[in-house]
N, C-alpha and C positions, 0 to 999 in steps of 0.2 A: 318799638312797637307803642311806645307812649305817643309819639307823633302820629301813628296811623289812628291811634283811639281819639285823638283830638280831632283829627279830619272828620272821622265817622262820627264826630257830636257825642262821644261817651259823656255820662251825666254821672254825677255822684251817686243819685238814686240806684244806678245800676251796679255798684260795687257788693253789696250784699250776693247777689246773684252771682257775679264774677267769681266772687271767690267760693260759692257752694260748688260753681261749675267746674271751677279750675281743680279742684280736690285737696286744695292745700288748705291747712288750719287757718282759722280766723286769726290766730295769736302769731303766727309766722311774722316775721319783719315786713316782707312785702305785703301781706293783707292788711296788716296795720299802717303801713305807709300810705296805703290807696284807700282806707277807710278816711286818712286825715288829707286826702285828695293830693298826695304829694308823690311825685314821679320820678325820683331822682335814683331810682332802682340801680341803674348803671355802675354807680358807686359802691354798691353792695358788695361783700366778699362773695369770691366766687361759687362757694356752696349755695347761695342765695339767689344765683341767676336762672336756674331752671325754674324754681318756684315763681320768681318775677315774671318768667316768659309765659309759662303757662296761665299766669293770672291776668297779664295784659292781653294774650289770644283771646280769653274768656271774656274780656270786657270789650274788645274789638267785635266780637262774634255778636254781642248783645246791641252794641251801638251800631254796626253796621247793617245789621238784620233789620232794626227800626228804619234806618235812614233807607234802605231799599224799599221798605214797606210805604212810609211815608212821603220820600220825595223823588224816588228813582220808578216807582211802580209805572210801567207803561210809557214813561216818556223820558226814560234817562238816557244821557249821551255818554255816559263812563264806559269806556271800552271793557274794563275790567268787570263791568256787570253786564256784558253782553257776551261773554266767551262762549264758545261752542262747546256744547257737552264732550268733552275727549271720549267718553263710552261710545258716543254715536259718529264720531268722527271716523274717517278708515281710510 
């Protein structure tokens, strides 16, 4: 997930919102690490991995939404940004 966040151009300024969206406390280890812009969460104990994953998914969501809006709107060639709506496929 950390790699995906980097590819989506996550920014340090996205961290507070990602912590809020993830539902984890700002004092939890993954949140503290991300506040310091450290991504070595894979080395954390197993009980911290779910929190890390939730946090990184939130960060990715923020960064990818911005990227789609600024760089991909109407001119994107990324296959994953142009997937058909599964609710309308049939």
